[in-house]
mmCIF file as Biopython writes it, N, C-alpha, C and O atoms, coordinates in Angstrom:
data_model
#
loop_
_atom_site.group_PDB
_atom_site.id
_atom_site.type_symbol
_atom_site.label_atom_id
_atom_site.label_alt_id
_atom_site.label_comp_id
_atom_site.label_asym_id
_atom_site.label_entity_id
_atom_site.label_seq_id
_atom_site.pdbx_PDB_ins_code
_atom_site.Cartn_x
_atom_site.Cartn_y
_atom_site.Cartn_z
_atom_site.occupancy
_atom_site.B_iso_or_equiv
_atom_site.auth_seq_id
_atom_site.auth_asym_id
_atom_site.pdbx_PDB_model_num
ATOM 1   N N  . MET A ? 1  ? 13.643  7.569   5.224   1.0 0.0 1  A 1 
ATOM 2   C CA . MET A ? 1  ? 13.790  7.458   3.790   1.0 0.0 1  A 1 
ATOM 3   C C  . MET A ? 1  ? 13.439  7.926   2.470   1.0 0.0 1  A 1 
ATOM 4   O O  . MET A ? 1  ? 13.941  8.097   1.359   1.0 0.0 1  A 1 
ATOM 5   N N  . LEU A ? 2  ? 12.399  8.049   3.065   1.0 0.0 2  A 1 
ATOM 6   C CA . LEU A ? 2  ? 11.866  8.290   1.340   1.0 0.0 2  A 1 
ATOM 7   C C  . LEU A ? 2  ? 12.160  9.780   1.268   1.0 0.0 2  A 1 
ATOM 8   O O  . LEU A ? 2  ? 12.900  10.091  0.335   1.0 0.0 2  A 1 
ATOM 9   N N  . ASN A ? 3  ? 11.777  10.679  1.981   1.0 0.0 3  A 1 
ATOM 10  C CA . ASN A ? 3  ? 12.468  11.816  2.240   1.0 0.0 3  A 1 
ATOM 11  C C  . ASN A ? 3  ? 13.574  12.407  1.574   1.0 0.0 3  A 1 
ATOM 12  O O  . ASN A ? 3  ? 13.698  13.473  0.971   1.0 0.0 3  A 1 
ATOM 13  N N  . LEU A ? 4  ? 14.434  11.363  1.849   1.0 0.0 4  A 1 
ATOM 14  C CA . LEU A ? 4  ? 15.516  11.693  1.234   1.0 0.0 4  A 1 
ATOM 15  C C  . LEU A ? 4  ? 16.034  11.199  -0.136  1.0 0.0 4  A 1 
ATOM 16  O O  . LEU A ? 4  ? 16.618  11.748  -1.070  1.0 0.0 4  A 1 
ATOM 17  N N  . ALA A ? 5  ? 15.662  10.144  0.071   1.0 0.0 5  A 1 
ATOM 18  C CA . ALA A ? 5  ? 15.404  9.520   -1.634  1.0 0.0 5  A 1 
ATOM 19  C C  . ALA A ? 5  ? 15.229  10.430  -2.154  1.0 0.0 5  A 1 
ATOM 20  O O  . ALA A ? 5  ? 16.192  10.957  -2.712  1.0 0.0 5  A 1 
ATOM 21  N N  . LYS A ? 6  ? 13.361  11.321  -2.252  1.0 0.0 6  A 1 
ATOM 22  C CA . LYS A ? 6  ? 13.384  12.340  -3.478  1.0 0.0 6  A 1 
ATOM 23  C C  . LYS A ? 6  ? 14.231  14.095  -2.881  1.0 0.0 6  A 1 
ATOM 24  O O  . LYS A ? 6  ? 13.916  15.018  -3.632  1.0 0.0 6  A 1 
ATOM 25  N N  . SER A ? 7  ? 15.079  14.468  -1.817  1.0 0.0 7  A 1 
ATOM 26  C CA . SER A ? 7  ? 15.912  15.108  -1.519  1.0 0.0 7  A 1 
ATOM 27  C C  . SER A ? 7  ? 17.464  15.192  -2.144  1.0 0.0 7  A 1 
ATOM 28  O O  . SER A ? 7  ? 18.337  16.025  -1.895  1.0 0.0 7  A 1 
ATOM 29  N N  . LEU A ? 8  ? 17.512  13.714  -3.295  1.0 0.0 8  A 1 
ATOM 30  C CA . LEU A ? 8  ? 18.443  13.341  -3.464  1.0 0.0 8  A 1 
ATOM 31  C C  . LEU A ? 8  ? 17.856  12.865  -5.146  1.0 0.0 8  A 1 
ATOM 32  O O  . LEU A ? 8  ? 17.938  11.847  -5.834  1.0 0.0 8  A 1 
ATOM 33  N N  . ASN A ? 9  ? 17.359  13.985  -5.275  1.0 0.0 9  A 1 
ATOM 34  C CA . ASN A ? 9  ? 17.009  12.972  -7.003  1.0 0.0 9  A 1 
ATOM 35  C C  . ASN A ? 9  ? 16.210  12.072  -7.670  1.0 0.0 9  A 1 
ATOM 36  O O  . ASN A ? 9  ? 15.632  12.045  -8.756  1.0 0.0 9  A 1 
ATOM 37  N N  . MET A ? 10 ? 16.418  10.865  -6.102  1.0 0.0 10 A 1 
ATOM 38  C CA . MET A ? 10 ? 15.856  9.598   -7.324  1.0 0.0 10 A 1 
ATOM 39  C C  . MET A ? 10 ? 14.545  9.106   -7.118  1.0 0.0 10 A 1 
ATOM 40  O O  . MET A ? 10 ? 13.929  9.893   -6.400  1.0 0.0 10 A 1 
ATOM 41  N N  . LYS A ? 11 ? 13.729  7.933   -7.519  1.0 0.0 11 A 1 
ATOM 42  C CA . LYS A ? 11 ? 12.977  7.531   -7.896  1.0 0.0 11 A 1 
ATOM 43  C C  . LYS A ? 11 ? 12.497  6.581   -7.014  1.0 0.0 11 A 1 
ATOM 44  O O  . LYS A ? 11 ? 13.127  5.537   -7.182  1.0 0.0 11 A 1 
ATOM 45  N N  . VAL A ? 12 ? 11.079  6.411   -5.548  1.0 0.0 12 A 1 
ATOM 46  C CA . VAL A ? 12 ? 10.783  5.160   -5.879  1.0 0.0 12 A 1 
ATOM 47  C C  . VAL A ? 12 ? 10.186  4.521   -5.727  1.0 0.0 12 A 1 
ATOM 48  O O  . VAL A ? 12 ? 9.143   4.973   -6.201  1.0 0.0 12 A 1 
ATOM 49  N N  . MET A ? 13 ? 9.939   3.306   -5.217  1.0 0.0 13 A 1 
ATOM 50  C CA . MET A ? 13 ? 9.170   2.679   -5.692  1.0 0.0 13 A 1 
ATOM 51  C C  . MET A ? 13 ? 9.192   1.407   -4.062  1.0 0.0 13 A 1 
ATOM 52  O O  . MET A ? 13 ? 10.170  0.962   -3.462  1.0 0.0 13 A 1 
ATOM 53  N N  . ILE A ? 14 ? 7.405   1.129   -3.760  1.0 0.0 14 A 1 
ATOM 54  C CA . ILE A ? 14 ? 6.958   0.488   -2.424  1.0 0.0 14 A 1 
ATOM 55  C C  . ILE A ? 14 ? 6.516   -0.594  -3.400  1.0 0.0 14 A 1 
ATOM 56  O O  . ILE A ? 14 ? 6.259   -0.706  -4.599  1.0 0.0 14 A 1 
ATOM 57  N N  . GLY A ? 15 ? 6.559   -1.436  -2.140  1.0 0.0 15 A 1 
ATOM 58  C CA . GLY A ? 15 ? 6.144   -2.958  -2.022  1.0 0.0 15 A 1 
ATOM 59  C C  . GLY A ? 15 ? 6.519   -3.876  -1.450  1.0 0.0 15 A 1 
ATOM 60  O O  . GLY A ? 15 ? 7.107   -3.687  -0.385  1.0 0.0 15 A 1 
ATOM 61  N N  . CYS A ? 16 ? 6.324   -5.173  -1.926  1.0 0.0 16 A 1 
ATOM 62  C CA . CYS A ? 16 ? 5.643   -6.255  -0.138  1.0 0.0 16 A 1 
ATOM 63  C C  . CYS A ? 16 ? 5.975   -7.071  -1.186  1.0 0.0 16 A 1 
ATOM 64  O O  . CYS A ? 16 ? 6.215   -6.629  -2.310  1.0 0.0 16 A 1 
ATOM 65  N N  . MET A ? 17 ? 6.017   -8.739  -0.771  1.0 0.0 17 A 1 
ATOM 66  C CA . MET A ? 17 ? 5.141   -10.229 -1.081  1.0 0.0 17 A 1 
ATOM 67  C C  . MET A ? 17 ? 4.290   -10.093 -0.678  1.0 0.0 17 A 1 
ATOM 68  O O  . MET A ? 17 ? 3.492   -9.162  -0.784  1.0 0.0 17 A 1 
ATOM 69  N N  . THR A ? 18 ? 4.261   -11.154 -0.024  1.0 0.0 18 A 1 
ATOM 70  C CA . THR A ? 18 ? 2.816   -11.697 0.393   1.0 0.0 18 A 1 
ATOM 71  C C  . THR A ? 18 ? 2.423   -11.387 1.925   1.0 0.0 18 A 1 
ATOM 72  O O  . THR A ? 18 ? 2.712   -12.244 2.760   1.0 0.0 18 A 1 
ATOM 73  N N  . GLU A ? 19 ? 1.624   -9.924  2.432   1.0 0.0 19 A 1 
ATOM 74  C CA . GLU A ? 19 ? 1.095   -9.405  3.554   1.0 0.0 19 A 1 
ATOM 75  C C  . GLU A ? 19 ? -0.659  -8.775  3.291   1.0 0.0 19 A 1 
ATOM 76  O O  . GLU A ? 19 ? -1.468  -8.366  2.458   1.0 0.0 19 A 1 
ATOM 77  N N  . THR A ? 20 ? -0.454  -9.050  4.530   1.0 0.0 20 A 1 
ATOM 78  C CA . THR A ? 20 ? -1.507  -8.823  4.857   1.0 0.0 20 A 1 
ATOM 79  C C  . THR A ? 20 ? -2.261  -7.224  4.179   1.0 0.0 20 A 1 
ATOM 80  O O  . THR A ? 20 ? -1.640  -6.253  3.749   1.0 0.0 20 A 1 
ATOM 81  N N  . LEU A ? 21 ? -3.317  -7.350  4.252   1.0 0.0 21 A 1 
ATOM 82  C CA . LEU A ? 21 ? -4.387  -5.771  4.154   1.0 0.0 21 A 1 
ATOM 83  C C  . LEU A ? 21 ? -3.761  -4.840  5.204   1.0 0.0 21 A 1 
ATOM 84  O O  . LEU A ? 21 ? -3.416  -3.693  4.921   1.0 0.0 21 A 1 
ATOM 85  N N  . CYS A ? 22 ? -3.596  -5.512  6.733   1.0 0.0 22 A 1 
ATOM 86  C CA . CYS A ? 22 ? -2.935  -4.541  7.202   1.0 0.0 22 A 1 
ATOM 87  C C  . CYS A ? 22 ? -1.263  -4.144  7.011   1.0 0.0 22 A 1 
ATOM 88  O O  . CYS A ? 22 ? -0.782  -3.103  7.459   1.0 0.0 22 A 1 
ATOM 89  N N  . ALA A ? 23 ? -0.550  -5.093  6.324   1.0 0.0 23 A 1 
ATOM 90  C CA . ALA A ? 23 ? 0.735   -3.634  5.885   1.0 0.0 23 A 1 
ATOM 91  C C  . ALA A ? 23 ? 0.062   -3.353  4.843   1.0 0.0 23 A 1 
ATOM 92  O O  . ALA A ? 23 ? -0.749  -2.570  5.338   1.0 0.0 23 A 1 
ATOM 93  N N  . ILE A ? 24 ? -0.273  -3.433  3.453   1.0 0.0 24 A 1 
ATOM 94  C CA . ILE A ? 24 ? -0.655  -2.700  2.854   1.0 0.0 24 A 1 
ATOM 95  C C  . ILE A ? 24 ? -1.540  -1.994  3.014   1.0 0.0 24 A 1 
ATOM 96  O O  . ILE A ? 24 ? -1.796  -1.245  2.071   1.0 0.0 24 A 1 
ATOM 97  N N  . SER A ? 25 ? -2.272  -1.918  4.069   1.0 0.0 25 A 1 
ATOM 98  C CA . SER A ? 25 ? -2.823  -0.978  4.127   1.0 0.0 25 A 1 
ATOM 99  C C  . SER A ? 25 ? -2.453  0.230   4.741   1.0 0.0 25 A 1 
ATOM 100 O O  . SER A ? 25 ? -3.085  1.272   4.566   1.0 0.0 25 A 1 
ATOM 101 N N  . ALA A ? 26 ? -1.394  0.132   5.498   1.0 0.0 26 A 1 
ATOM 102 C CA . ALA A ? 26 ? -0.326  0.811   5.881   1.0 0.0 26 A 1 
ATOM 103 C C  . ALA A ? 26 ? 0.625   1.819   4.391   1.0 0.0 26 A 1 
ATOM 104 O O  . ALA A ? 26 ? 0.670   2.972   3.962   1.0 0.0 26 A 1 
ATOM 105 N N  . ALA A ? 27 ? 1.232   0.472   4.086   1.0 0.0 27 A 1 
ATOM 106 C CA . ALA A ? 27 ? 2.114   0.819   2.760   1.0 0.0 27 A 1 
ATOM 107 C C  . ALA A ? 27 ? 1.947   1.757   1.553   1.0 0.0 27 A 1 
ATOM 108 O O  . ALA A ? 27 ? 2.636   2.225   0.647   1.0 0.0 27 A 1 
ATOM 109 N N  . SER A ? 28 ? 0.168   1.810   2.184   1.0 0.0 28 A 1 
ATOM 110 C CA . SER A ? 28 ? -0.499  2.383   0.915   1.0 0.0 28 A 1 
ATOM 111 C C  . SER A ? 28 ? -0.268  3.792   0.852   1.0 0.0 28 A 1 
ATOM 112 O O  . SER A ? 28 ? 0.188   4.321   -0.162  1.0 0.0 28 A 1 
ATOM 113 N N  . GLN A ? 29 ? -0.591  4.488   1.994   1.0 0.0 29 A 1 
ATOM 114 C CA . GLN A ? 29 ? -0.328  5.215   2.947   1.0 0.0 29 A 1 
ATOM 115 C C  . GLN A ? 29 ? 0.898   6.258   2.494   1.0 0.0 29 A 1 
ATOM 116 O O  . GLN A ? 29 ? 1.014   7.456   2.749   1.0 0.0 29 A 1 
ATOM 117 N N  . LEU A ? 30 ? 1.493   5.652   1.973   1.0 0.0 30 A 1 
ATOM 118 C CA . LEU A ? 30 ? 2.705   6.474   1.149   1.0 0.0 30 A 1 
ATOM 119 C C  . LEU A ? 30 ? 2.925   6.224   -0.354  1.0 0.0 30 A 1 
ATOM 120 O O  . LEU A ? 30 ? 3.849   6.722   -0.998  1.0 0.0 30 A 1 
ATOM 121 N N  . SER A ? 31 ? 1.730   5.182   -0.976  1.0 0.0 31 A 1 
ATOM 122 C CA . SER A ? 31 ? 1.458   5.173   -1.579  1.0 0.0 31 A 1 
ATOM 123 C C  . SER A ? 31 ? 2.215   6.970   -2.616  1.0 0.0 31 A 1 
ATOM 124 O O  . SER A ? 31 ? 3.334   7.175   -3.086  1.0 0.0 31 A 1 
ATOM 125 N N  . PRO A ? 32 ? 0.755   8.022   -2.573  1.0 0.0 32 A 1 
ATOM 126 C CA . PRO A ? 32 ? 0.861   9.303   -3.542  1.0 0.0 32 A 1 
ATOM 127 C C  . PRO A ? 32 ? 2.607   9.247   -3.796  1.0 0.0 32 A 1 
ATOM 128 O O  . PRO A ? 32 ? 2.915   8.658   -4.832  1.0 0.0 32 A 1 
ATOM 129 N N  . GLN A ? 33 ? 3.296   9.569   -3.308  1.0 0.0 33 A 1 
ATOM 130 C CA . GLN A ? 33 ? 4.914   10.349  -2.808  1.0 0.0 33 A 1 
ATOM 131 C C  . GLN A ? 33 ? 5.736   9.636   -3.440  1.0 0.0 33 A 1 
ATOM 132 O O  . GLN A ? 33 ? 6.885   10.062  -3.560  1.0 0.0 33 A 1 
ATOM 133 N N  . VAL A ? 34 ? 5.256   7.962   -4.190  1.0 0.0 34 A 1 
ATOM 134 C CA . VAL A ? 34 ? 6.087   7.623   -5.172  1.0 0.0 34 A 1 
ATOM 135 C C  . VAL A ? 34 ? 6.545   7.043   -6.407  1.0 0.0 34 A 1 
ATOM 136 O O  . VAL A ? 34 ? 5.867   6.020   -6.316  1.0 0.0 34 A 1 
ATOM 137 N N  . GLU A ? 35 ? 7.160   6.902   -7.478  1.0 0.0 35 A 1 
ATOM 138 C CA . GLU A ? 35 ? 6.892   6.800   -8.108  1.0 0.0 35 A 1 
ATOM 139 C C  . GLU A ? 35 ? 6.080   5.423   -9.135  1.0 0.0 35 A 1 
ATOM 140 O O  . GLU A ? 35 ? 5.608   5.581   -10.261 1.0 0.0 35 A 1 
ATOM 141 N N  . TRP A ? 36 ? 6.106   4.396   -8.510  1.0 0.0 36 A 1 
ATOM 142 C CA . TRP A ? 36 ? 6.050   2.825   -8.657  1.0 0.0 36 A 1 
ATOM 143 C C  . TRP A ? 36 ? 5.629   2.307   -6.744  1.0 0.0 36 A 1 
ATOM 144 O O  . TRP A ? 36 ? 6.207   2.483   -5.672  1.0 0.0 36 A 1 
ATOM 145 N N  . ALA A ? 37 ? 3.713   1.301   -7.379  1.0 0.0 37 A 1 
ATOM 146 C CA . ALA A ? 37 ? 3.329   0.558   -6.194  1.0 0.0 37 A 1 
ATOM 147 C C  . ALA A ? 37 ? 3.273   -0.615  -6.113  1.0 0.0 37 A 1 
ATOM 148 O O  . ALA A ? 37 ? 2.176   -1.121  -6.353  1.0 0.0 37 A 1 
ATOM 149 N N  . ASP A ? 38 ? 3.808   -1.033  -5.941  1.0 0.0 38 A 1 
ATOM 150 C CA . ASP A ? 38 ? 3.447   -2.639  -5.937  1.0 0.0 38 A 1 
ATOM 151 C C  . ASP A ? 38 ? 2.600   -3.556  -5.054  1.0 0.0 38 A 1 
ATOM 152 O O  . ASP A ? 38 ? 2.877   -4.702  -4.700  1.0 0.0 38 A 1 
ATOM 153 N N  . LEU A ? 39 ? 1.426   -2.774  -4.744  1.0 0.0 39 A 1 
ATOM 154 C CA . LEU A ? 39 ? 1.162   -3.715  -3.134  1.0 0.0 39 A 1 
ATOM 155 C C  . LEU A ? 39 ? 0.352   -4.613  -3.294  1.0 0.0 39 A 1 
ATOM 156 O O  . LEU A ? 39 ? -0.001  -5.157  -2.247  1.0 0.0 39 A 1 
ATOM 157 N N  . ASP A ? 40 ? -0.151  -5.043  -4.348  1.0 0.0 40 A 1 
ATOM 158 C CA . ASP A ? 40 ? -0.775  -6.620  -4.772  1.0 0.0 40 A 1 
ATOM 159 C C  . ASP A ? 40 ? -0.597  -7.853  -3.649  1.0 0.0 40 A 1 
ATOM 160 O O  . ASP A ? 40 ? -1.439  -8.707  -3.927  1.0 0.0 40 A 1 
ATOM 161 N N  . GLY A ? 41 ? -0.021  -8.149  -2.795  1.0 0.0 41 A 1 
ATOM 162 C CA . GLY A ? 41 ? 0.760   -9.131  -2.123  1.0 0.0 41 A 1 
ATOM 163 C C  . GLY A ? 41 ? -1.454  -10.192 -1.791  1.0 0.0 41 A 1 
ATOM 164 O O  . GLY A ? 41 ? -2.072  -11.190 -2.162  1.0 0.0 41 A 1 
ATOM 165 N N  . ASN A ? 42 ? -1.595  -9.197  -1.068  1.0 0.0 42 A 1 
ATOM 166 C CA . ASN A ? 42 ? -2.376  -9.467  -0.062  1.0 0.0 42 A 1 
ATOM 167 C C  . ASN A ? 42 ? -3.649  -10.988 -1.335  1.0 0.0 42 A 1 
ATOM 168 O O  . ASN A ? 42 ? -4.386  -11.844 -0.845  1.0 0.0 42 A 1 
ATOM 169 N N  . LEU A ? 43 ? -3.452  -10.780 -2.630  1.0 0.0 43 A 1 
ATOM 170 C CA . LEU A ? 43 ? -4.332  -11.399 -3.205  1.0 0.0 43 A 1 
ATOM 171 C C  . LEU A ? 43 ? -4.173  -13.156 -3.774  1.0 0.0 43 A 1 
ATOM 172 O O  . LEU A ? 43 ? -4.932  -13.987 -4.275  1.0 0.0 43 A 1 
ATOM 173 N N  . LEU A ? 44 ? -2.114  -13.080 -3.175  1.0 0.0 44 A 1 
ATOM 174 C CA . LEU A ? 44 ? -2.385  -14.102 -2.851  1.0 0.0 44 A 1 
ATOM 175 C C  . LEU A ? 44 ? -2.676  -14.804 -1.706  1.0 0.0 44 A 1 
ATOM 176 O O  . LEU A ? 44 ? -2.502  -15.988 -1.995  1.0 0.0 44 A 1 
ATOM 177 N N  . ILE A ? 45 ? -3.064  -14.700 -0.439  1.0 0.0 45 A 1 
ATOM 178 C CA . ILE A ? 45 ? -3.673  -14.618 0.930   1.0 0.0 45 A 1 
ATOM 179 C C  . ILE A ? 45 ? -5.486  -15.974 0.412   1.0 0.0 45 A 1 
ATOM 180 O O  . ILE A ? 45 ? -6.369  -15.793 -0.425  1.0 0.0 45 A 1 
ATOM 181 N N  . LYS A ? 46 ? -5.366  -16.603 0.945   1.0 0.0 46 A 1 
ATOM 182 C CA . LYS A ? 46 ? -7.166  -17.138 0.189   1.0 0.0 46 A 1 
ATOM 183 C C  . LYS A ? 46 ? -7.930  -16.371 2.091   1.0 0.0 46 A 1 
ATOM 184 O O  . LYS A ? 46 ? -9.152  -16.229 2.129   1.0 0.0 46 A 1 
ATOM 185 N N  . ASN A ? 47 ? -7.016  -15.943 3.539   1.0 0.0 47 A 1 
ATOM 186 C CA . ASN A ? 47 ? -7.611  -16.877 4.468   1.0 0.0 47 A 1 
ATOM 187 C C  . ASN A ? 47 ? -7.590  -14.712 5.544   1.0 0.0 47 A 1 
ATOM 188 O O  . ASN A ? 47 ? -7.981  -14.616 6.707   1.0 0.0 47 A 1 
ATOM 189 N N  . ASP A ? 48 ? -7.236  -13.849 4.991   1.0 0.0 48 A 1 
ATOM 190 C CA . ASP A ? 48 ? -6.336  -12.359 4.506   1.0 0.0 48 A 1 
ATOM 191 C C  . ASP A ? 48 ? -7.783  -11.418 5.526   1.0 0.0 48 A 1 
ATOM 192 O O  . ASP A ? 48 ? -8.666  -10.948 4.809   1.0 0.0 48 A 1 
ATOM 193 N N  . PRO A ? 49 ? -7.938  -11.208 7.044   1.0 0.0 49 A 1 
ATOM 194 C CA . PRO A ? 49 ? -8.992  -10.912 8.139   1.0 0.0 49 A 1 
ATOM 195 C C  . PRO A ? 49 ? -9.263  -9.769  8.005   1.0 0.0 49 A 1 
ATOM 196 O O  . PRO A ? 49 ? -10.194 -9.303  8.663   1.0 0.0 49 A 1 
ATOM 197 N N  . TYR A ? 50 ? -8.531  -8.964  7.109   1.0 0.0 50 A 1 
ATOM 198 C CA . TYR A ? 50 ? -8.325  -7.668  6.775   1.0 0.0 50 A 1 
ATOM 199 C C  . TYR A ? 50 ? -9.075  -7.619  5.492   1.0 0.0 50 A 1 
ATOM 200 O O  . TYR A ? 50 ? -9.251  -8.220  4.432   1.0 0.0 50 A 1 
ATOM 201 N N  . SER A ? 51 ? -9.452  -6.472  6.238   1.0 0.0 51 A 1 
ATOM 202 C CA . SER A ? 51 ? -10.259 -4.669  4.706   1.0 0.0 51 A 1 
ATOM 203 C C  . SER A ? 51 ? -10.087 -3.920  4.817   1.0 0.0 51 A 1 
ATOM 204 O O  . SER A ? 51 ? -10.459 -3.292  5.808   1.0 0.0 51 A 1 
ATOM 205 N N  . GLY A ? 52 ? -9.152  -3.272  3.546   1.0 0.0 52 A 1 
ATOM 206 C CA . GLY A ? 52 ? -9.192  -2.235  3.697   1.0 0.0 52 A 1 
ATOM 207 C C  . GLY A ? 52 ? -8.541  -1.301  2.250   1.0 0.0 52 A 1 
ATOM 208 O O  . GLY A ? 52 ? -9.257  -0.990  1.299   1.0 0.0 52 A 1 
ATOM 209 N N  . THR A ? 53 ? -7.245  -1.006  2.342   1.0 0.0 53 A 1 
ATOM 210 C CA . THR A ? 53 ? -6.970  -0.393  0.877   1.0 0.0 53 A 1 
ATOM 211 C C  . THR A ? 53 ? -7.672  -2.396  -0.563  1.0 0.0 53 A 1 
ATOM 212 O O  . THR A ? 53 ? -7.788  -3.620  -0.505  1.0 0.0 53 A 1 
ATOM 213 N N  . LYS A ? 54 ? -7.810  -1.517  -1.266  1.0 0.0 54 A 1 
ATOM 214 C CA . LYS A ? 54 ? -8.871  -2.469  -2.512  1.0 0.0 54 A 1 
ATOM 215 C C  . LYS A ? 54 ? -7.457  -1.672  -3.748  1.0 0.0 54 A 1 
ATOM 216 O O  . LYS A ? 54 ? -6.936  -0.558  -3.802  1.0 0.0 54 A 1 
ATOM 217 N N  . ILE A ? 55 ? -7.277  -3.108  -4.656  1.0 0.0 55 A 1 
ATOM 218 C CA . ILE A ? 55 ? -6.980  -2.875  -5.646  1.0 0.0 55 A 1 
ATOM 219 C C  . ILE A ? 55 ? -7.940  -2.369  -6.914  1.0 0.0 55 A 1 
ATOM 220 O O  . ILE A ? 55 ? -8.163  -3.445  -7.469  1.0 0.0 55 A 1 
ATOM 221 N N  . VAL A ? 56 ? -8.452  -1.620  -7.485  1.0 0.0 56 A 1 
ATOM 222 C CA . VAL A ? 56 ? -9.486  -1.231  -8.851  1.0 0.0 56 A 1 
ATOM 223 C C  . VAL A ? 56 ? -8.640  -1.476  -10.077 1.0 0.0 56 A 1 
ATOM 224 O O  . VAL A ? 56 ? -7.430  -1.333  -10.248 1.0 0.0 56 A 1 
ATOM 225 N N  . ASN A ? 57 ? -9.790  -1.965  -11.043 1.0 0.0 57 A 1 
ATOM 226 C CA . ASN A ? 57 ? -8.308  -1.595  -12.213 1.0 0.0 57 A 1 
ATOM 227 C C  . ASN A ? 57 ? -7.065  -1.896  -12.321 1.0 0.0 57 A 1 
ATOM 228 O O  . ASN A ? 57 ? -6.430  -2.215  -13.327 1.0 0.0 57 A 1 
ATOM 229 N N  . GLY A ? 58 ? -6.675  -1.765  -11.053 1.0 0.0 58 A 1 
ATOM 230 C CA . GLY A ? 58 ? -4.292  -1.509  -11.198 1.0 0.0 58 A 1 
ATOM 231 C C  . GLY A ? 58 ? -4.155  -1.015  -10.427 1.0 0.0 58 A 1 
ATOM 232 O O  . GLY A ? 58 ? -3.064  -1.224  -9.896  1.0 0.0 58 A 1 
ATOM 233 N N  . LYS A ? 59 ? -5.031  -0.048  -9.768  1.0 0.0 59 A 1 
ATOM 234 C CA . LYS A ? 59 ? -4.830  1.403   -9.183  1.0 0.0 59 A 1 
ATOM 235 C C  . LYS A ? 59 ? -5.243  1.157   -7.907  1.0 0.0 59 A 1 
ATOM 236 O O  . LYS A ? 59 ? -6.151  0.349   -7.709  1.0 0.0 59 A 1 
ATOM 237 N N  . ILE A ? 60 ? -4.519  1.943   -6.694  1.0 0.0 60 A 1 
ATOM 238 C CA . ILE A ? 60 ? -5.319  1.691   -5.506  1.0 0.0 60 A 1 
ATOM 239 C C  . ILE A ? 60 ? -5.711  2.642   -5.149  1.0 0.0 60 A 1 
ATOM 240 O O  . ILE A ? 60 ? -5.616  3.834   -5.443  1.0 0.0 60 A 1 
ATOM 241 N N  . GLU A ? 61 ? -6.547  1.605   -3.937  1.0 0.0 61 A 1 
ATOM 242 C CA . GLU A ? 61 ? -8.123  2.802   -3.743  1.0 0.0 61 A 1 
ATOM 243 C C  . GLU A ? 61 ? -7.912  2.619   -1.894  1.0 0.0 61 A 1 
ATOM 244 O O  . GLU A ? 61 ? -7.643  1.735   -1.080  1.0 0.0 61 A 1 
ATOM 245 N N  . LEU A ? 62 ? -8.227  4.039   -1.927  1.0 0.0 62 A 1 
ATOM 246 C CA . LEU A ? 62 ? -8.365  4.048   -0.691  1.0 0.0 62 A 1 
ATOM 247 C C  . LEU A ? 62 ? -9.747  4.846   0.395   1.0 0.0 62 A 1 
ATOM 248 O O  . LEU A ? 62 ? -10.647 5.447   -0.191  1.0 0.0 62 A 1 
ATOM 249 N N  . ASN A ? 63 ? -9.753  4.797   1.236   1.0 0.0 63 A 1 
ATOM 250 C CA . ASN A ? 63 ? -11.228 5.050   2.032   1.0 0.0 63 A 1 
ATOM 251 C C  . ASN A ? 63 ? -11.253 6.328   2.935   1.0 0.0 63 A 1 
ATOM 252 O O  . ASN A ? 63 ? -10.319 7.002   3.369   1.0 0.0 63 A 1 
ATOM 253 N N  . ASN A ? 64 ? -12.257 6.422   3.048   1.0 0.0 64 A 1 
ATOM 254 C CA . ASN A ? 64 ? -12.726 7.401   4.315   1.0 0.0 64 A 1 
ATOM 255 C C  . ASN A ? 64 ? -11.872 6.476   6.035   1.0 0.0 64 A 1 
ATOM 256 O O  . ASN A ? 64 ? -11.346 7.051   6.989   1.0 0.0 64 A 1 
ATOM 257 N N  . ASN A ? 65 ? -11.964 5.731   5.927   1.0 0.0 65 A 1 
ATOM 258 C CA . ASN A ? 65 ? -11.844 5.330   7.968   1.0 0.0 65 A 1 
ATOM 259 C C  . ASN A ? 65 ? -10.757 5.556   8.393   1.0 0.0 65 A 1 
ATOM 260 O O  . ASN A ? 65 ? -9.930  4.921   7.738   1.0 0.0 65 A 1 
ATOM 261 N N  . PRO A ? 66 ? -10.319 6.132   9.153   1.0 0.0 66 A 1 
ATOM 262 C CA . PRO A ? 66 ? -9.677  6.244   10.261  1.0 0.0 66 A 1 
ATOM 263 C C  . PRO A ? 66 ? -8.284  5.274   9.756   1.0 0.0 66 A 1 
ATOM 264 O O  . PRO A ? 66 ? -8.105  4.135   9.322   1.0 0.0 66 A 1 
ATOM 265 N N  . GLY A ? 67 ? -7.653  6.176   10.016  1.0 0.0 67 A 1 
ATOM 266 C CA . GLY A ? 67 ? -5.741  5.558   10.928  1.0 0.0 67 A 1 
ATOM 267 C C  . GLY A ? 67 ? -5.490  5.316   9.573   1.0 0.0 67 A 1 
ATOM 268 O O  . GLY A ? 67 ? -5.651  6.340   8.909   1.0 0.0 67 A 1 
ATOM 269 N N  . ILE A ? 68 ? -5.112  4.213   8.836   1.0 0.0 68 A 1 
ATOM 270 C CA . ILE A ? 68 ? -4.395  3.003   7.497   1.0 0.0 68 A 1 
ATOM 271 C C  . ILE A ? 68 ? -5.704  3.068   7.358   1.0 0.0 68 A 1 
ATOM 272 O O  . ILE A ? 68 ? -5.618  3.646   6.274   1.0 0.0 68 A 1 
ATOM 273 N N  . GLY A ? 69 ? -7.593  2.918   7.618   1.0 0.0 69 A 1 
ATOM 274 C CA . GLY A ? 69 ? -8.423  1.931   6.911   1.0 0.0 69 A 1 
ATOM 275 C C  . GLY A ? 69 ? -9.013  1.032   6.866   1.0 0.0 69 A 1 
ATOM 276 O O  . GLY A ? 69 ? -10.027 0.681   6.262   1.0 0.0 69 A 1 
ATOM 277 N N  . LEU A ? 70 ? -7.944  0.343   7.969   1.0 0.0 70 A 1 
ATOM 278 C CA . LEU A ? 70 ? -7.732  -0.886  7.697   1.0 0.0 70 A 1 
ATOM 279 C C  . LEU A ? 70 ? -9.377  -0.832  8.518   1.0 0.0 70 A 1 
ATOM 280 O O  . LEU A ? 70 ? -9.774  0.176   9.102   1.0 0.0 70 A 1 
ATOM 281 N N  . ILE A ? 71 ? -10.372 -2.430  8.381   1.0 0.0 71 A 1 
ATOM 282 C CA . ILE A ? 71 ? -11.661 -3.300  8.751   1.0 0.0 71 A 1 
ATOM 283 C C  . ILE A ? 71 ? -11.193 -4.422  9.439   1.0 0.0 71 A 1 
ATOM 284 O O  . ILE A ? 71 ? -11.244 -5.337  8.616   1.0 0.0 71 A 1 
ATOM 285 N N  . SER A ? 72 ? -10.873 -4.745  10.232  1.0 0.0 72 A 1 
ATOM 286 C CA . SER A ? 72 ? -11.038 -5.989  11.313  1.0 0.0 72 A 1 
ATOM 287 C C  . SER A ? 72 ? -12.442 -6.436  11.608  1.0 0.0 72 A 1 
ATOM 288 O O  . SER A ? 72 ? -12.642 -7.356  12.402  1.0 0.0 72 A 1 
#
């Protein structure tokens, strides 16, 4: 869908609601290819068992861990 949207000169947003860092870390891998990324839904979860992508000063920060960068 991302490639099709880009081929049609469409702008793309990727987002979430209340997701754990598992889903957000996966989605964040696409974030460099979109115009807007709203991937902070894990901040609403008190007991998120995962660690991975972080939001630092409003920007998505990927890490160097393998795969989607998830640590459980």
